N, C-alpha and C positions, 0 to 999 in steps of 0.2 A: 412362542410368538413374542415379537417385540412390540411394546406399547409406547405410543407417543400421545400425550394429552395436551390439548391447546384450549385455553379459555380466553375467548375474545372479549370478555367483560372485565378482565384484569389487565390494566395497563402496566407496562413494565419499562417505562422510560421511552427513549427514542431508538429507532434503528440507527446504529452508528455507522460512520463511513469506513466500513471494513473492506470495501472493494476499490479503494484507491490503488494506484499502481506506480511503478517507476516508468516514466517516459510516455510519450504521446503517440498520436496516430500517424499513419503514413498516407499522404495523398498521392494520387497518380501524377506522373510527370509528363513532359513532352515525349519521353521515350517509352513510356509504359502506362497503361491504364490501371495497373494493379495497385491496390492500396486497401486500407481497412478503415477509412475515415467514417463510413456510414455505420459499420458494425461497432466500431469503437464508441461512436457517439451514442448508439442505441443502448449501450450498457450503463449510461448515466454515471460515468466515473467521476467522482467528486474532485480528486486531485491527482496530478501527475508529477512525481518527483523527478527532477532533471538529472539525477546522477547517471554517469556513464553514457550520456547522450552523444558525446564526442566520438564514440566508437562506431556510430552509424552514419554513413555518407548521406542517407536520405534526410537526416536532420541538419546536416551541415558539416558533419565530420569534425576534423581537427580544428575547426574554427568556431566551435560551438560550446557555450555554457561555461567551461572551466575558466577560472580567473586568469591563469597564466596563458590561456589560448586567446582570450579577449584583450587582456592587457599584456601584450607580447614582450614588451621591453620594460623590465622592472625599474630601470633607471630613468624612464620617461616621467613627464610631469603628470601626476595623478589628477590634477585639476583641469587638464587640457583634453577636450573631447577628442582631439586627433590621436591621443594615445590609446584609444579604445577601438576595437573592431567588433561592433555589436551586430553586424549585418545578418549573419547566419542565425545567431541566437534570436534576433528579432523575428525572423521567419518561423523559427521553430516554436517559439512561445505563442505566436499568433495562431499557428495551426492547433495548438492545444486548446486555446481559448475558443476557437471556432467550433471545436467539438463539444463545447459546453462544459469543459473541464478547467479547473484552476491550476496554474503552475504552483509547485512547491519547490522553491529554488534552493538548490544545494550550492553553497559557496565553497570553492576548493577545487579539487582535481578528480578526474576519473581515476579508477584504480590502474596502477602501472605494474603489470607483472614482469615486464622486460625492462626496457630503458626507462630510467627514472628522470623526470623533469619536475612535474608538479608535486611530487612526494617530498621534495626537499623543503625544509622550513624557509619561509621568506626571510630575506636578509634584514628586513626592517618590519617588525610586527605592526607598529602603528601605521606605517604607510600602507601595509596590506589591508588594514581595517578601513583606511580612507578610500582605497580602491573599491572595496566592497560597498562602501557608502555610495559610490557613484554608480555601481550596478543598480542599487535600489532607486537612486534618483532618476536614472535613465528609464527604468521600467514603470515607476510609479509617479514621477513628477515631471516627465517630459524632457529631462536634461539631455543634451547632446542629440537633439532631434528625436527624442524618445517618445514614451507612451504614458498612458495613465491606466495601467493594467490592474492596479489595486492588488498586487501580489502580497498576500498576508504573511505567509510563512517563509522565513529565511534561515537556512540551516548552515551552521559553521562546521565545515569539513566532513570527512567520511572515514570511518574505521581507523582512527589513529592507533588503535590497539590491535591491528591485524597481526596475527602471529607468524605469518610466513617470513622467511629469512632470505633476502632482506625484505623489510616491511614494504609492501607495494603502495602504501597510502601515506606513511609518515616516517621520514628518515631522521627525525630529531628524537630527543628524549621525551619521556612522558611529562617531565617537569616543563620542558619547553612548550609542549602542546598546551598544558594548562595555562601557561602565560599567554600564548597566542589567543586561546579561546576567550580568556577573561578580557584581554585588551580589545578584541573585536566585538565581544558582547557589549562591553561598556560603551564603546564608540557608537555602535549601531543603535543601541537603546537611547543614547543621548540625542541622536539625530532623529530617530523614528520611534518615539515611545509608544505609539499606537500599534506598531507591528509586532508580530510574534517572532522573536529571535531565540534560537535554541540550537540543540544538537546534543552530543557530537557524533551521532550515528555510530555508536560503538558496535563491535562485533557481537557483543552480548551485554545484557544488563548486569551480568555476574562478575564483571571485571572490577574487583574490589580495589585494586591499586589505582586504576584510572578514576574510579568513583571517588575515592578518598582525596586524591590530588585535585580533581576538578571541583568537587562540591565544597571542600574545605577552603579552596581559594575564593570561590564565589561567596561563601559565608563571610570570610575575612574582609572582602571588599564590599559587602552589602549589595551584591548584584542579583537582580532577579533572573529567573530562567523560565521562559514562556513554555518551552517543551523540552523533554528529555527523550532522545531518540536512540534506538538500538536495533539490532538485527537478530534473526534466528532462522536457520535452515534446519529442517527436521523431517522425520518420517512419521511422527504421530502428532496430532493437534495439541495434545496435552503438553508437549515440549514448549510450544509457543505460549500457552497460557501460564506455564510455570515461570518462564522468564518475564512475563508481564507482571506476575505476582511479585517476583523478586525486584523488578523495577519500582513497583509501588513501595516496597519496603525501603529501597534506597532513598526515595523521595521523603518518606517519613523520617528516616534516620537523620537526614540533614535539614529537615524543616522546610522542604519544598513541596509538600503534598497538597497544599491548599490551592495554589494558582499555577501549577506546572502540569501541562498535558503530558500524557504517556503515549508515545508514538513508536510503534514497531514498523519501521519503514523499509525493511528488506526481508522477504521470506519466500520460501519455495520448498518443494519436496526435495530432500537430500537423504539418500540411503547411507552414503558415506562419501568422503572426499578423495579416496585413493582406490586404485586397482579395480577389481571387479565390482565393488559397490558403487564406485563413481560411474562406471559403465552402465550399471542398472539405473542409477539416478538419471542419466541422460536419456536412456531408452524410455523411462517412465514419463518424462515431461509431457509427451504428446499423446497420452493414453487416457482411457476412461478412468483408470486408477488415479491419475493425477487430478482429474476433474472431481472425483469423490473426495480426495484429500483437500482440494481447494474449498469445496462446499463445506466439508467438516470443519476446516479452520475458520471460515467465515462465521459459522454458527457458534463454535467454541469461543472465538474472540469476542463476539457480542456479549457473552456472559463474563468476560474477563475485565480487569481494571483498565484495559486499553481504551484510549479515546480515539485512536486512529490506527489503521492498518494499511500497509502499502506493499502490494505484490511486486516481486522482482522476477521477471521484467517484461513489460509490454513492448520493449524495443525488439526489432527483428534480431534474434540471436538464439543460441542453444538454450538459453534460459527462458524462452518465451513458450509457455504451455497454452497460451490463449489463441495465438494466430500461427498459421503454418509459415514456414520459411518461403521467401520470395513471393509466392502468390498471395499470402496473407489472408487466406480463408480462415474462418473460425474453426478452431479445434475443439475437442470435447471440453477442455479446460476453460473455454470462453463462457460456457453456458451458466455455471454457477455465478459468475460476475453479472451476467445479464439478468438472472433471476433476482440477485441481491439488489441490483440497480432499480428494479421494479418495486421491491419492498422498501428500499430507501426513499423512493418517491412517495410511498404511502405515508411514511413518517413515523408512526407510532409502533413501538414494539409491544407485543402482548405476551402473557405468560404461556410458556410451553415447557414441557419436560419429557425427557426420554428415560425409560426405565432400563434401557440396554446401552451399555457403554460403547458399543460399536455403531449405534444409530444416533445421528446428530440432527438437531432440528432448530428452527427459528420461525417466528411468526410475526406478521405485521398487520396493522389496521390503519385505515385513513378514510378520508372523505370519499375517495373513489373506489373503496372496496377493502378486501383483506387478502392475505396470502399466507401459505405455509411452505417451507422448504425442508425436505427430509432426505438424508442420504445415509448409506451404510458404508463405513470405512474402517479398516484395520490394516496395518502393514503386514499382511500375511495372505498371499495369493491363494492359499489352500483353505482359508477360513470359509465357513458355511454362511449362506444367506438365510432366508427364512421368511415367515409371514410378518407383516406389519399390521398392527391394529392402531388406526389413527382415530382418536376420539376428539371431536370438536364440540365445544360448548360455548355459551355466551353469545351466540349469533342472534339476530333479530327474530323475536318470537312472533311478530305481527306481520312480517312480510317475508316471502320466500327469497332465498339466496340462490342465485345461479352460480354454479362452480364448474371449472374446467380443470381436469387433471392432466398434467403434462409429465412426460417421462424423459429422463436422460439415461440412456444405456448404450450398448454397443451399436444398436441400429437406429436409435432415435435421438434427436437433439432438441430436447424440451418440446417435443411435438405432442399435441393433445391426443389423448387416448380414451377419454371418457368425459361425458357431460353429466352433471348431476344438479338436482334442485332439492334443497332442504330448508327447513324452518327451525330456528332455535338451536338445534343440535344435530349431530350426525356421527355415525361410526362407519369407517371404511376399513375393509380388510383386503390387503394387497400383498402380492409377492414382492419382497424386497431383496433381490440377490445382492451379493457383494459388489460394491462400487456403483450400484444403481442409485439414481436420485429421482425424487418426485417434487414437482412444483404445483401446488394447488392454488389457483387464483379464483377469487370470488367477487361477485357484485350483486347488489340487490336488484331484483327484477322491477 
């Protein structure tokens, strides 16, 4: 029997924004009523990173977000509003905000697996930084008939260390990238010291060559770094927490561990990137197994050094395990995000521990109640399930607590299966098959 213990009397910090995503909701159009605006909004998603938004026509397609798509002629005047085409990006960001989510703006280009345009280094790094400045001014200061969106996070580039040949994200040298990053960071911080400027969205925190070039340059120039971002695609949650620990060590090594946030802003289930394993990866994305992986990652990341986690990808694509293609109905993978959004709204994290490495848990408490999320995951479809003993302590001893147990399995999507009432403490014994999840939500009577 697997045992999970939760003590609601022991505060353990805050529930962190582990359920942020890449990209925003899809509203119905004149041609179709299909969309996911309501379900997206219901998940209480804190931030939507804008990377690869230009791949989806429903967001505005090739006219959206990327610097070279908005500022289409690099020889144009960077100070002239007429040099920028913000129209589609305006609509896209407004739709994100309307869902109650904040944009996390990636400056740079979407990944280019075939024809390369945005992957080339800008011909003038300082001018590119000035162009980025005017993106910020448009969305935060109203420049060029713009907005006051108060977008806090601005990320410089994406995956300059991508190992594919040719590199689909950066066709310059690593040294050139460190120069572009430093120039852009310095310029944006001088213009907007109150904003969080960072990056560079590395493929992994373990790229010591890029880490050395980047952080040494920042040290030499006395530049701050508001956040250090990187990615991890994996088949076990511990792979993500391992790269988070490594990222923390990188910040400590270069003296950036006091004021720099640690953000893992692309992750998903990946069995492998080639052949049969890649096929299995794609088949898994829309299954209960993916949902269990997502839930396990959210719980594991809560205990990691990460400040922020962002799933790739909520954009309609092969990488979207949250919403079905075209129709955009919720898939199994949506429901761990929905549950986490409820715990995030409660605010406080409380002590929880699992004695079984295949069982992941997290618990929350706030003014409106309390909650526990538990799931069983291991990347082995033949692994056994078993019984779960869920021990709850530290609840109100003077007033009864009403609880509702919801299950996520092959047949149910976090639907209630049991109502309970208890005072002070409780013990539940439940079947917990492989890839099944439970969400226990509680309120005082």
